[in-house]
C-alpha positions as CSV (number, residue, x, y, z in Angstrom):
1,M,16.3,-53.2,185.7
2,K,16.2,-55.2,189.0
3,L,15.5,-58.9,188.4
4,H,13.8,-60.5,191.3
5,V,15.2,-63.9,192.3
6,G,12.3,-65.8,193.8
7,W,12.5,-68.8,196.1
8,R,12.0,-71.3,193.3
9,L,15.1,-70.0,191.4
10,Q,17.0,-69.9,194.7
11,V,16.2,-73.5,195.3
12,F,17.3,-74.3,191.7
13,I,20.6,-72.4,192.2
14,F,21.2,-74.3,195.5
15,M,20.6,-77.6,193.8
16,I,23.0,-76.8,190.9
17,A,25.6,-75.6,193.4
18,F,25.2,-78.8,195.4
19,A,25.8,-80.9,192.3
20,I,28.9,-78.9,191.4
21,L,30.4,-79.3,194.8
22,I,29.7,-83.0,194.9
23,S,31.2,-83.5,191.4
24,R,34.5,-82.2,192.7
25,R,34.7,-85.0,195.4
26,P,31.8,-87.5,195.1
27,D,33.0,-89.6,198.0
28,A,32.1,-86.7,200.4
29,L,28.5,-87.8,199.8
30,F,28.8,-91.5,198.7
31,N,31.5,-92.7,201.0
32,A,31.6,-90.1,203.8
33,Q,34.4,-90.3,206.3
34,F,35.8,-88.2,209.1
35,W,38.5,-85.7,208.2
36,A,41.2,-84.8,210.8
37,E,39.6,-82.8,213.6
38,D,36.1,-83.7,212.4
39,G,36.6,-87.0,214.3
40,N,39.7,-86.6,216.3
41,C,38.4,-83.5,218.1
42,W,34.9,-82.4,217.5
43,Y,33.0,-85.7,217.5
44,A,35.3,-87.4,220.0
45,E,35.2,-84.6,222.6
46,A,31.4,-84.2,222.2
47,Y,30.9,-87.9,222.8
48,N,33.6,-88.5,225.5
49,L,33.2,-85.2,227.5
50,G,29.5,-84.5,226.8
51,I,27.8,-81.9,224.7
52,L,27.8,-79.0,227.1
53,Q,31.4,-79.3,228.2
54,S,32.7,-79.7,224.7
55,L,30.8,-76.6,223.5
56,V,32.9,-74.2,225.6
57,L,36.3,-75.7,224.8
58,P,38.6,-73.5,222.6
59,K,40.7,-75.1,220.0
60,G,43.8,-73.7,218.3
61,G,43.5,-70.6,220.6
62,Y,39.9,-69.7,219.8
63,F,36.3,-71.0,219.9
64,Q,35.1,-73.0,216.9
65,T,31.4,-73.1,217.6
66,I,30.1,-74.2,214.2
67,S,32.2,-77.4,214.5
68,R,31.2,-78.0,218.1
69,L,27.5,-77.5,217.4
70,S,27.6,-79.9,214.4
71,A,29.2,-82.5,216.7
72,A,26.6,-81.8,219.4
73,F,23.8,-82.3,216.8
74,A,25.4,-85.5,215.5
75,Q,25.2,-87.1,219.0
76,F,21.6,-87.8,218.3
77,F,22.4,-90.0,215.3
78,P,24.2,-93.4,214.9
79,L,27.9,-93.1,214.5
80,V,27.9,-94.5,211.0
81,W,25.8,-91.5,209.8
82,V,27.9,-88.8,211.4
83,P,30.6,-88.2,208.7
84,L,27.8,-87.7,206.2
85,I,26.0,-85.3,208.5
86,F,29.2,-83.3,209.0
87,N,29.8,-83.2,205.2
88,L,26.2,-82.1,204.5
89,I,26.4,-79.3,207.0
90,A,29.7,-78.1,205.6
91,I,28.4,-78.2,202.0
92,V,25.3,-76.2,202.9
93,I,27.5,-73.5,204.5
94,Q,29.7,-73.6,201.4
95,I,26.7,-73.0,199.2
96,L,25.0,-70.2,201.2
97,P,27.2,-67.4,199.8
98,V,26.0,-68.4,196.3
99,N,22.3,-67.9,197.3
100,L,23.1,-64.6,199.1
101,I,25.0,-63.1,196.1
102,A,22.2,-64.2,193.8
103,S,19.6,-62.5,196.0
104,V,18.2,-59.0,195.5
105,R,20.3,-57.9,198.5
106,F,23.3,-57.7,196.2
107,W,21.5,-55.9,193.4
108,Q,22.7,-52.5,194.4
109,L,26.3,-53.7,194.6
110,I,26.3,-55.8,191.4
111,P,23.2,-54.9,189.4
112,N,23.7,-57.5,186.7
113,L,22.5,-60.9,187.8
114,N,24.6,-62.7,185.2
115,T,27.7,-61.1,186.7
116,R,26.7,-62.2,190.2
117,L,26.1,-65.8,189.0
118,F,29.4,-65.7,187.2
119,L,31.2,-64.8,190.4
120,A,29.2,-67.5,192.2
121,L,30.4,-70.1,189.6
122,L,34.0,-69.0,190.0
123,Y,33.6,-69.4,193.8
124,L,32.3,-72.9,193.4
125,A,35.0,-73.8,190.9
126,L,37.8,-72.0,192.8
127,P,41.1,-73.9,192.3
128,N,43.6,-74.5,195.1
129,S,41.0,-75.0,197.7
130,F,40.7,-78.8,198.4
131,E,41.4,-78.5,202.1
132,I,38.3,-76.5,202.9
133,H,36.0,-78.5,200.6
134,A,33.1,-80.3,202.3
135,N,34.5,-80.8,205.8
136,I,33.2,-79.3,209.0
137,T,36.7,-78.6,210.4
138,N,37.2,-75.8,207.8
139,A,33.6,-74.7,207.5
140,H,34.4,-71.5,209.5
141,W,36.3,-70.2,206.5
142,H,33.2,-70.2,204.3
143,L,31.2,-68.9,207.3
144,A,33.6,-66.0,207.5
145,L,33.0,-65.2,203.8
146,L,29.3,-65.4,204.5
147,A,29.5,-63.0,207.5
148,C,31.5,-60.5,205.4
149,M,28.8,-60.7,202.7
150,V,26.1,-60.1,205.3
151,V,27.8,-57.0,206.5
152,L,28.3,-55.6,203.0
153,A,24.9,-56.6,201.6
154,T,21.9,-54.3,201.5
155,P,20.0,-54.8,204.8
156,S,16.6,-56.4,204.5
157,H,13.4,-55.8,206.4
158,V,12.2,-59.4,205.7
159,L,12.2,-61.4,208.9
160,V,13.7,-64.5,207.3
161,W,16.7,-62.5,206.1
162,Q,17.1,-60.8,209.5
163,V,17.1,-64.2,211.3
164,F,19.6,-65.4,208.7
165,D,21.9,-62.4,209.2
166,I,21.9,-62.8,213.0
167,A,22.6,-66.5,212.9
168,V,25.5,-66.0,210.4
169,I,27.0,-63.2,212.4
170,V,26.8,-65.0,215.8
171,L,28.0,-68.3,214.4
172,S,30.9,-66.7,212.5
173,A,31.9,-64.5,215.4
174,L,32.1,-67.6,217.7
175,S,33.8,-69.8,215.1
176,G,37.2,-68.3,214.5
177,P,39.1,-65.1,214.8
178,F,37.5,-63.4,211.8
179,S,35.3,-61.1,213.8
180,I,38.4,-59.3,214.9
181,L,38.9,-58.2,211.2
182,L,35.2,-57.8,210.4
183,T,34.2,-55.6,213.4
184,P,35.9,-52.4,212.0
185,I,34.4,-53.1,208.6
186,A,30.9,-53.4,210.2
187,A,31.6,-50.2,212.1
188,I,32.3,-48.4,208.8
189,M,29.2,-49.7,207.2
190,W,27.1,-48.7,210.2
191,W,28.7,-45.2,210.2
192,L,27.9,-44.6,206.5
193,R,24.5,-46.2,206.4
194,R,23.2,-45.0,209.8
195,R,20.8,-47.9,209.9
196,K,19.8,-49.7,213.1
197,W,20.3,-53.1,211.5
198,S,23.9,-52.3,210.6
199,F,24.5,-51.3,214.2
200,I,23.1,-54.6,215.4
201,L,25.5,-56.5,213.2
202,F,28.3,-54.4,214.5
203,L,27.4,-55.2,218.1
204,G,27.2,-58.9,217.3
205,L,30.7,-58.9,215.8
206,S,32.0,-56.7,218.6
207,A,30.8,-59.3,221.2
208,G,32.5,-62.0,219.2
209,T,35.7,-60.0,219.0
210,V,35.8,-59.7,222.8
211,I,35.1,-63.4,223.4
212,Q,37.6,-64.6,220.8
213,G,40.2,-62.0,221.9
214,L,40.0,-63.3,225.5
215,A,40.3,-66.9,224.2
216,I,43.4,-66.0,222.2
217,L,44.9,-64.1,225.1
218,F,44.5,-66.9,227.6
219,T,44.9,-70.0,225.5
220,G,46.3,-69.0,222.1
221,H,50.0,-68.9,222.9
222,S,50.1,-72.3,224.5
223,S,48.0,-74.1,221.9
224,R,50.0,-73.2,218.8
225,F,53.4,-74.2,217.4
226,H,56.3,-72.0,218.4
227,T,58.4,-72.7,215.2
228,P,60.0,-69.5,213.9
229,L,58.5,-67.9,210.9
230,G,61.7,-67.5,208.8
231,A,60.1,-64.5,207.1
232,T,62.0,-62.9,204.2
233,P,60.9,-60.5,201.3
234,G,61.7,-63.2,198.8
235,L,59.5,-65.8,200.5
236,F,56.7,-63.2,200.8
237,A,56.8,-62.7,197.0
238,K,56.8,-66.5,196.5
239,I,53.8,-67.0,198.9
240,L,51.8,-64.3,197.1
241,A,52.7,-65.6,193.7
242,S,52.4,-69.3,194.2
243,Q,49.5,-69.5,196.7
244,V,47.3,-66.6,195.9
245,F,47.7,-65.4,192.3
246,L,49.0,-68.4,190.4
247,G,47.0,-70.7,192.8
248,A,43.8,-68.9,191.8
249,L,44.5,-68.9,188.1
250,L,46.5,-72.1,187.5
251,G,45.4,-74.2,190.4
252,Q,47.6,-76.1,192.8
253,K,48.9,-78.3,190.1
254,G,49.6,-75.5,187.7
255,S,51.2,-73.4,190.4
256,K,53.3,-76.4,191.5
257,F,54.5,-76.8,187.9
258,I,55.6,-73.2,187.5
259,S,57.2,-73.0,190.9
260,S,59.2,-76.1,190.2
261,I,61.4,-74.1,187.8
262,S,64.7,-74.2,189.6
263,F,66.2,-71.3,187.7
264,G,64.5,-68.0,187.6
265,Y,61.3,-68.7,189.7
266,S,62.2,-66.1,192.3
267,I,62.2,-63.5,189.5
268,I,58.9,-64.8,188.2
269,A,57.4,-64.7,191.6
270,I,58.4,-61.1,192.1
271,F,56.8,-60.0,188.8
272,V,53.6,-62.0,189.6
273,A,53.4,-60.6,193.1
274,I,53.9,-57.0,191.8
275,A,51.1,-57.5,189.2
276,G,48.7,-58.9,191.7
277,I,49.4,-56.2,194.3
278,S,49.0,-53.5,191.6
279,A,45.5,-54.9,190.9
280,F,44.7,-54.8,194.6
281,L,45.9,-51.2,194.9
282,Y,43.9,-50.1,191.8
283,C,40.8,-51.7,193.4
284,L,41.5,-49.7,196.6
285,L,41.6,-46.5,194.6
286,K,38.7,-47.0,192.1
287,A,36.3,-49.7,193.3
288,S,33.1,-49.4,195.2
289,L,33.4,-49.1,199.0
290,E,32.0,-52.6,199.4
291,L,34.6,-54.2,197.1
292,R,37.4,-52.2,198.8
293,L,36.3,-53.4,202.2
294,F,36.1,-57.0,201.1
295,S,39.6,-56.8,199.6
296,I,40.9,-55.2,202.8
297,F,39.2,-58.0,204.8
298,A,40.9,-60.7,202.6
299,A,44.2,-58.9,202.9
300,G,43.8,-58.8,206.7
301,V,43.2,-62.6,206.7
302,F,46.3,-63.1,204.5
303,A,48.4,-61.0,206.9
304,L,47.2,-62.8,210.0
305,S,47.8,-66.1,208.3
306,L,51.4,-65.2,207.6
307,F,51.9,-63.9,211.1
308,S,50.6,-67.0,212.8
309,P,50.5,-70.0,210.5
310,V,50.3,-73.6,211.6
311,V,52.0,-75.8,209.0
312,S,55.2,-77.2,210.5
313,E,56.4,-78.2,214.0
314,T,60.0,-78.5,212.9
315,V,61.1,-76.0,210.2
316,P,60.5,-72.3,209.8
317,Q,56.9,-71.8,208.7
318,W,57.5,-69.5,205.6
319,S,60.1,-71.8,204.2
320,I,57.4,-74.3,203.3
321,L,54.4,-72.0,203.4
322,W,55.0,-70.9,199.8
323,L,54.9,-74.5,198.4
324,P,51.7,-75.2,196.5
325,G,49.4,-77.5,198.6
326,T,50.6,-76.1,201.9
327,G,48.2,-74.2,204.2
328,V,45.5,-74.2,201.5
329,R,42.9,-72.8,203.9
330,Y,44.9,-69.5,204.4
331,W,44.6,-68.6,200.7
332,F,40.9,-69.1,200.2
333,L,39.7,-65.5,200.9
334,P,42.7,-63.7,199.3
335,M,42.2,-65.8,196.1
336,L,38.5,-65.1,196.1
337,A,39.2,-61.3,196.5
338,F,41.6,-61.5,193.6
339,I,39.2,-63.1,191.2
340,T,36.5,-60.7,192.3
341,I,38.8,-57.8,191.4
342,L,39.5,-59.4,188.0
343,T,35.8,-59.7,187.4
344,W,35.3,-56.0,188.4
345,L,38.0,-55.0,186.0
346,L,35.9,-56.4,183.1
347,G,33.5,-53.5,183.6
348,A,32.8,-51.4,180.5
349,E,34.0,-48.2,182.2
350,K,37.5,-49.6,182.9
351,P,40.5,-48.8,180.6
352,R,40.6,-51.3,177.7
353,Q,44.1,-52.4,178.7
354,L,43.0,-53.4,182.1
355,Q,39.9,-55.1,180.6
356,L,42.2,-57.1,178.3
357,I,44.5,-58.2,181.2
358,A,41.5,-59.3,183.3
359,K,40.1,-61.2,180.4
360,I,43.4,-63.0,179.8
361,A,43.7,-63.8,183.5
362,L,40.2,-65.2,183.8
363,V,40.6,-67.2,180.6
364,T,43.8,-68.6,182.0
365,M,41.8,-69.5,185.1
366,I,39.9,-72.1,183.0
367,A,43.1,-74.2,183.0
368,G,43.4,-74.0,186.8
369,I,39.7,-75.0,187.2
370,I,40.2,-78.0,184.9
371,V,43.3,-79.3,186.5
372,D,42.1,-78.8,190.0
373,W,38.4,-79.7,189.5
374,R,38.4,-83.3,190.8
375,Y,39.8,-83.6,194.3
376,P,41.3,-86.9,195.2
377,A,39.0,-89.2,197.1
378,F,39.8,-89.8,200.8
379,A,41.6,-93.1,201.5
380,D,38.9,-95.7,202.1
381,L,39.6,-96.7,205.7
382,D,36.4,-98.8,206.0
383,F,34.8,-96.5,208.5
384,K,31.5,-98.5,208.4
385,K,33.3,-101.6,209.7
386,Y,34.8,-99.7,212.6
387,A,31.4,-98.0,213.4
388,R,29.9,-101.5,213.7
389,Q,32.7,-102.6,216.0
390,F,32.1,-99.6,218.2
391,V,28.4,-100.3,218.4
392,E,29.1,-103.9,219.4
393,A,31.8,-103.0,221.9
394,P,31.1,-103.4,225.7
395,I,30.5,-100.4,227.8
396,G,33.7,-98.7,229.0
397,T,35.8,-100.0,226.1
398,K,38.1,-97.6,224.4
399,V,37.7,-97.9,220.6
400,T,40.3,-96.5,218.2
401,I,39.0,-95.7,214.7
402,P,41.4,-94.7,211.9
403,I,40.4,-91.6,210.1
404,N,41.6,-89.4,207.2
405,P,44.2,-88.2,206.6
406,P,45.9,-91.6,207.1
407,G,47.8,-91.6,210.3
408,W,45.0,-89.8,212.2
409,S,42.7,-91.6,214.6
410,M,39.6,-91.1,216.8
411,E,39.3,-92.5,220.3
412,L,35.9,-93.1,221.8
413,V,35.1,-94.6,225.2
414,K,31.9,-96.6,224.8
415,R,29.1,-95.6,227.1
């Protein structure tokens, strides 16, 4: 039986999701401050260079339009409000996948509403994800998830949903390299569905792929670190085990505790990696097409992250990439695919042994959720004081404002 989720229930779900996210780091709302590129790049360049010029600047080798647009929008508000505006935009984007999976558009994929809401809760409570929580710099990771969900969801004839789909696809395609991986998935969905709307989504992602591909081609090599990868099979197993599988189940703190075992962790990592890969391969053989495509998308993101990570300017990337707490943004989608596969394995038609393993893993995840629930508050750098100083500064004065993480700063030339 299809349970219709009306707009009142969707608003209620949104409010609950908002409360959950704020509970993980209350200062994102009550003491909002810039984080890294939020101030150092997006806001500073929009202010110093002007909105139009800043909108067309690539960063890190590709366009990051959602961050640029947020900074452009924030120019119409006092500086003291901007970190809060950034955080609220990021939180809304973070919540939207919850509302989408709860909607009727995912009924054919996951008929049981309780299962969809359970997945949404795991998403909101996902351990080992502090870096992408409530900041505009990393909002494109949540936007990529949302774009993938739009491609896989049942197309809607409702105008509001169609506008939503187009906005998500265009923003995501122009806010990171994810369209390169999503375009073939959209092509498969269009080929199988033979629907005009699926073809439109495919065209939007294809255009984004061309634009981002050109940006990567002409600016990507010069804008990224050239530190060697230092890739080895052993480090690959450690990255998978520590960052994806243990990170999802035990959280960053739990994974760090396990990986601190000086004797025998390499063996543990190999066994954990093999178990996780086995679940992924079983999903590719037995799951619905949509879950298989989502898992492939997450695996593609994982592969690209390993091929071109940005975590160190001095030492080989993989030698520190496996350490819990490093490159957290890279593991978000692979972890989410992993817990989605575990939830799928709970289905009544699955072998009892696999159901039992999935239950044990998801119960274990409770520990990871608990230890990673509360993210540490940002260092209080008294942003409001510096915002007042900037307002009072004479025209033409260069004002330097310290921002998080400590050691970063934002330079604005008063005009």
